[in-house]
N, C-alpha and C positions, 0 to 999 in steps of 0.2 A: 655309560656307553650302552646303546641298544644293540643286542645281538641279533643281527640279520642273518640271511642265508650265508652259508660258508662252504668252502671246499677244502680238502686237505692239500697241504703244500709240503712237499718232501724236500728238506734241506739236506743235500747230499754230503755237505761238509760235516754237519753235526749228527747225521744219522738219526734224526728225530722228526716227529710230525709237529707242524704248527697249524693253527687255524687262521685263515684269512677272514677277517671280520670287517664289516662296514658299520661305522657309527651312524647315528641319526643324521649327521650332516653329509653322509655319503663319503666320508674320508676313510681310506683303507688303512687298517692297522693290523698288527700281528700279535695274537695272543700266545704267549709262551710261558708255560708254568705259572700261570696266574698273573703275569706282568705284561703290560701293553707297551708298545713303543711305535713311533710314527714310521710308517713305511717310506715316507717322502725322503727320510734321511738316507735310505739305502736304495731308492728306486733306480738309480743309475748303476748300481753295483750288480753285476750279473751273478756273482757268487761262483763263477767258474774260472776265474783267473784271466790272464791276458792272452793266453794262447788260443782258446776258442774264439775270442774276438778277432784276433789276427787271421785265423783260418776263415772266419766268417767274411772278413773283408777281402780275403783272397778269392773266395767263391764269387763275391760281389764283383770283383774286378774282372773275372772271366766273363760274366754276363755283360759287363760294360764293353769289353773289347770285342766280343763276338757280335753284339748288336750294332755297335758303331761301324764295324767293318762290313756289315750287310747293307749299308746305305749307299745309294747311287751317288750321293754327294761326297762320299769318301774320296780322298786323293788317290786311292788305289783302284777305284772303280773303273770298269771299262764302259759303263753306261752313262748317258747324259741324264740330267735331272728329270724326274718324272713330270707328269702333266701338271699337277697342282703345284709342285715345287717350282717348276719353271715359271708359272704364273706369279707366284709370290715373289720370286726373285726379280721378275720384271718390275713389280712394284718398287722393290728396293733400289734397283738400278735407275728406274725413272725418277724416284724421289731424290736420288743423288745427282740427277741431271736437271733438277728444277721442276719436274712434273708434280702436280698436286694429287694425292690419292682421292678417289671418288669423283673429283672434278675432271681430271685428265686421264684417269684410269678407272675402269668400272669393274667392281667385284663386290661380293656381299660378306666378306670376312671383316673382322674388326681391326681398328687402327693399330692396336698393340702388336698384332702379328706383322704388320708392315713396318713398324719401327724395328722389330727384330730383324726382318729381312734387310732393311736399310743398313743396319749395323753390320750384318753379315757381308754385304757387298763391300762395305768399307774395309773389311778385314781380309778380302780376297788376296791370295798369293798364287799367281800363276794360272789359276782356273777360275771361271766365273762363279763357282759354287763352293770353293774351298773355305771361304769365310763362314758361310752358314753351317758347314760341317763342324767347325770349331765351336760354334755356339750350340749346336745340337749336342756335342760332347759334354759341354758344361752343364746344359740343362739336364741331360740324362744322368750324369754323375750325381748331381744334386738330388734327382728323383730317387736313385738307388740308395743314397745315404739316408734320406729321410724315411724310405720304406724300411730299411734296416733298423733304424732307430725306433720306429714305431713297433716293429715286431719284437725287438729286444725289450722295449718298455713294457709290453704286455705279457711276455712269456719268460723273460730273463734267460733266453737261450740264443746267444749270438751265433754259435756254430749252426744251429738249426736255421736261423734267419738267413745266413749266408748260403747254405745249401739250397734252401727253398728259392732264393733269388736266382741262383744258378740254374735251377730246374725250370724257372720261369723264363729263361732265355728264349726258348721257342715261341712263347707267347709274345714276347717283345719283338722278335724278328718278324713274325707273321703280321702282327698288327701295325708295326712301324712301316711295313710295306714299302721299303726302300727310302723312306724318310722325307723330312721337311713338310710335315702336315701341321695344321693348326692344333689338332689334338695332342700332338707330341709336346708342344710347348705348354699347353694347358695342363698336361699330366704333371709336370713339375710343380705348378702352383697348387693343384689339387692335393698332391702328396704332402706338400709343406703344411697346408691348411688342415689336412686330416690329422697330421701329427699333433698340431696344437689343439685341435678340437678334442682329441682323445685325452691328452694331458689334462685339459680343463675338466672333462667329464669324470675322469678317474680320481683326480686329486682334489677337485673343487677349489683349486687355488687360482686366484686371478693374477694374471701377469699382463700388464698393459702392452708390453712389446709383443707378446703372443697374440693378444686380441687385435691390435692394430695390424699385425702381420696377416692375420686371417682376413681382415677387411681389405688390405691391399691386394692379397692374392685373389680374393673374390672379384674385386674391381678389374684387375688385369685380365682375369679369365673372361669376365663379361665382355670386355672390349677386344678379346680374341674371337669369341663367338658366344652369343648370349645363351644358347641352349646347352652350355656345358657347366652351368652353375648349380647342378643338382646337389652337390655336396653341401653347399651353403644353405640351400632351401631345407634340406632334410635335417641337418644338425642344428641349425638355428631354430627350426620348428620344434625339435625335441627339447632343446634348452628352454624355449618359451613355455611349452606346455608344462615341463617339469617344475620350473621356478614359479609359475602361476599357481600350480597345485600346492606347492610348498609355501606360497605367499612370501617368497624371497624377492620382494619388489626392488629393493636396493641393489641386490646382486644382479638381478635381471637388467636394471638400468645401467649398471656399470659394464656388463658384458655387451649389451646393445650399443652403448656409447662408444666403446673401444672399437668394435667391429665397424660401426658406422663411420667413425673417424677415418679408418684406413680406406674404406671403400670410397668415401667422399673425396679424399685426397686424390685418388685416381681419376674420379669423375671431373674434378676441377682441372686437373692437368689436361685431360682430353678436351674439355670445353675450351680452355684457353688456346690450345693448339688449333682447334677447329676455327676459332675466331680469327687467329693470326693468319692462317692460310686461306680462309674464306671458303671452307667446304662443309660447314655445319649442316646445312639442309640436305646435301647429297650424302653426307655420312649417315645421317639419321635414316634417310630413305633406303640406302643400299644395305646398311648393317641390320636394320630391323624389318622394313617392309619387304625388300627383295629376299632377305634371308628367310622370312616366314613363308613367302610364296614358294621358295625352293624346298623348304622342309615339308610343306603340306601339299605339294603338287602330285602326290601319289595316292594310291588307294589302300584300303585295309588289306586287300589281297597281296599287294606289294609288300606291305609291312609284315605280313605273315611269312612270306617267302624269305624276307630279310632275316626274320627271327630264326627260321629254320637254318639259314646259312650260318648264323652266329652260334647256334647250338652245335652245329657240326664243327665249327672252329673250336669250341670248348672241348668237344670230345677228342679232337685231333691233338690238342695241346695238353691233355691230361687234367683238365679242370673239373670235369663233371663229377668224378668219384669223390674228390675231397669236399666238394660243395654239398654232396649228399650227406656226408658225415657231419659237416657243419650244421646243415639244416636239422638233422636228427638231434644232435646234442643241444642245439639252441631251443628247439620247440619242445623237447622232452623236459626242459628245465624252465618252462614258463612260470612255474610257481616261485622262481627265484627273482622275479622282476623287481623286488625291492632293492636288490643288489645292483649297484651302478654298473658293475662290469657286465652283468647279464643284460641289463638294459642296453648297454653299448653294443653287445652282440646283435640284439634285435634291430637296433638302429642301423647297423652295418648292412643287415639283410634288406631293410627298407631302402637304404641308399642304393644298394646294388640293383634292386628291382626297379626303382624309379629311374635310375640312370639308364638301365637297359631299355626302358620305354623311349627315352630320348635318342638312344642309339638307333632304334628301328623306326623312329618317327618319319624319317624321310623316305622309307621304303626302299632304300638302296643298300645292297650288301657290299659295302666297301670295308675291307678289313680294318682300315685305320680308324673307323668310327668306334671300334672296340677298345681303342687305347684308353679311353677314360674309364673303362671297367677294370683295368689292371690293379689299381690300389685296393679296391674292395675284394677282388678275386684272390689276390696274393695274401691279403690279411685274413680272409676266411680260411685259406689253405693253411696258414701258419697256426691259427687257433685250432683247426681240426687236428693237425699233427700234435699240438700241445695237449689236446684232449686225450689223444691216444697214449701219449707218454705218461699221462697222469692216471691212466686206467689202473685199477687194482687187479692186475693179472698176475698169475703165479710165477711166470717167467718173463723176464725182460725181452727174451728172444722173440716171443710172440708179438710184442708191440712193434719191434723193428721189422718183423716179417710182414705185418699188416701195412706199415708205412712203405716198405719196399714195393709191395704189390701196387699200392696207390701211385707210386712214382714211375712205374714202368712206361706208361705212355709218354711222360715227359722225357725219359731217357732216349726213346726213339726220336723224339723231337730234336734233341741235342744233335743226333746224327744228321738230321735233315739240315740243321743250321750250318754244319760244316760244308755240306753240299752247296747250300745257298751262297756262302762266302766264297767258295771256289769259283762258282759261276760268275759272281759279281766282279772278282778281281783277277782271275787267272784263265779259266778255260774259254770264256766267251770272247769272240773277236772284239777288238777295241773300237767301239762305235764312236768314241771321242775323237778318233783319228779318221775313220773311214765311213761314218754314218752319213746317210743322205742329208740329214739336217746340217751337218758340218759342211758338206760340199756345197749345198745351196746357200748357206750363210756366207761362205767365202766368195761365191759367185756374186751375190748381192753386194757385199761390202766393196768388191773391186769395181763395181759399176754404179755406185751411188755415192752421194756426199752424206756426211753425218746428219744433216738436217732433212734429207729426203725420207718421206714416209713409205712404209711398206705395210702389207696386211697378210696375216696368216689365219686362214679360216678354219676354225674348229679343230685345230691340231693341238699343239702346245706352244710354249713361248720360247723354246730353245733357239729357233732361228733368229728371233729378235736379239736374244742375249749374245749369241755367237757373232752376229753381224754388227752388233752395237748400233742397231737402228730401232726406231720406235714406230708405233702404228699411226695410221692416218687419223684415228679418232680414239676415244677412250675405250672403245670396244676392241681391244687388242686380241682377245680371245673370248668368245661368248660364253657366259655362264649357262648352265643347263636349265633353261627356262623355256616355256612355250610362249613365244613372242607374239602370237596372235592375241594374247591377253595383255600385251604391253604396247599399244599402238604408238605412244609417244617415243618409246625407245626404238621401235622399228623405223619411225619417221626420221629420228636423229641419225640412226645408222645409215639410212639411204642418203640423207642429205650430205653427210660427211664423205660417203663413198663417191658421191658425184662431184662435190665442190673441192675436195682435197684428195684427189686420186692418188692411190699408192703407186710407186714406181714398179713394184713387184707384188704379186699375190701368189701365195702358195695354198694348195688345197689337195686333199686326198683324192687319188685317182678313183677309188671306189665311189666316192661321193660325187665327183664331177661327172662321171659316166652313168650315174644312176638314172633310172626313168621315174616318172611320177614324183618329182621333187615338189616340196611345198615350202612354206615360209614359217613353219613352226619354229625352226632354228635358223631362219633367213637363208636357207640353202638355195632356193630357187632364184631369189633376188640376186645373190652373189654370183651364181653360175651364169645367169643371163647377162649381168654386167661384165663379167670376164669375156664372154663370147662377143660382146659388142665392142670392147675397147682394148683388148689385150691379145698378145701373140704368145703361143707356147714357146718356152725355151727348149730347143731341140735336145740339148745335152741331157735333160731330165724327163724327156717325153715317155720313157719306158720305166720310170721309177714309180714307187708307191705314192710319192708326194710330187705332184705336178707343180711346176713353176711357170708363171706367166709374167711377161714384161709389157708395160704400158706402151701402146702404139705411139709412134712419134708423129 
C-alpha cells in the first residue's frame, strides 16, 4: 500500500485515532494498529446508531413539508399556477387532448419536461394542477433522500446531514419560487447522478447499474433543458483526465460505456417518439436553436447584474459564510491532491463555478435558475461543517459555537419560510375562486364550444387551463424573444391570427393602452388586430386583464 495524504479520523465509540489512507488505486482503507481493512465494508455504517439517522430523516421531512407547502400548485394554495408552470401544464393538457408538442405548441424546453406535465395532468384530482404537485412531491423527496445519502456517505454524520438539509429549507423555498419549473425536475436527476459519481470516485468500484443510471439521468436532464448538464461535463471530464494520466484505459472504457449506454437509451426513446408523432425537426429547432437564442439574447452587463442578484440570494439564505470556509479548507490543502477525496472537493468547486456560469448565462435574475446550484452548495456546506467538527480545538463547545454562528442567517430564513407558507395557504385572498383569470375563464367557457380557439397575449396560460380551451395557433403564449430576428415566426403568428381568428383575446391593460408599441414581442400587431376586429367585454373593461370578443 502506498501511504498518501491522510487526515485523522476520530472514532467516538472506541475513543481512538485512526488514519484514513488511500492506496495507489485510490481505494480508501483504515490503518488501525498496524492492520488494514477495507472501508467499503463499513461505508454505509455511520457509527452513530439508528437514532441519529432517524432524527436526520425527521429534519429532512421538515424541509420536505415546508417546501412543498410553499408551492402554488399545492392543494392548499390560494394562488393559481405561476407563469412558467401554467405554460408547462398547457403542454400537458394539450398532449392529453391530441396536440403534438412543438408542432401544435411552441416553446423551447425539452420533451421530458412535457412528458412529466402530461403525467401530472392525468393525475389531477379536483384542480388542474393537483397532479403535478404530487409529482413535484415525489421528485423533491427523492432529491432530499439522495442528498442525505451523499452527505452521510462522505461524513458519516446522519444527524448533521438532516440538520443541514433542514437549514437549507429557505434556499429551497426561495429558489423553487412557487414551483413547477424545469430546474426543479432536473435537480432530482442531478442529485442522483452526483451521488453515484461520488461513490465511483471515492471507492473506485465499478457498478454497472450506477453507471447506466448516471447516463440515464444525464440524458433525461439534457432533454429537459440542454444547458443543465454541467455535472456530467465536469465529472466525466475529471474521470477522463484522471484515468488517462493513470493509463487505466480499460477502466475508462467501462465507465464511458456504461454512462453512454444510459444516455443513448434516452436519446433513442426521444428519437422514436419524435418520429412517431412527426415533430423531430421542430423539436430540434425549438429545443436547441430557440433555446440558444433565448440564453444568449442578453449582454454581459445583464449577466453581471444577474450574478449580483444571485450573490445577494446566497447572502440572504446563509450560504456565503460556509462557502468561504469550504474554499479556505480546500485550497489550503491543495498539496493533498493525490488523495481522491481532496480531488473530489476541488471537482465540486469546479462544478459549482461552471454551473454558476450557466445560471447567469441568460442574464436574467430568476430565482429558479439557482435550483441547480443546490446540490453543490449543500454538499460544500456539509463538508465545511465536517471540517470544523474535525478541528483539533481544545473544547468541543468552540466548534459548536462556530457552527452556530454560521447557521444564524439560515435560522432567520426558516422564519421567513413560515411567513411564505401562511401567505400561500392562509392569509391571502383565494385567487382560485375570485381571481380575474378565473372570472374570465368562466365567461369564455360559457360562450364558446370546446373546439373554439382563444388567444391570451403575453400573460400566462391559466385562462386556457381554467376554460379548457386552446389557442388559435401554437403560439399560445409567446416565449421571451425579440421577434424582429425571427421573421418566419412573425409571419406564421400573423397568418394564424388572421385565418383562425380567436373567439376571445385577453391582454394586459397596461400593454393595450401603452403608446409607442413595437413588434419586438408582437404587441403592436396584436393590439392593431384587436382594434380592427374585436369588441371589449364590458364586464372586464376596468380590470388589469382586458377581454375582447370577436365581432360577429
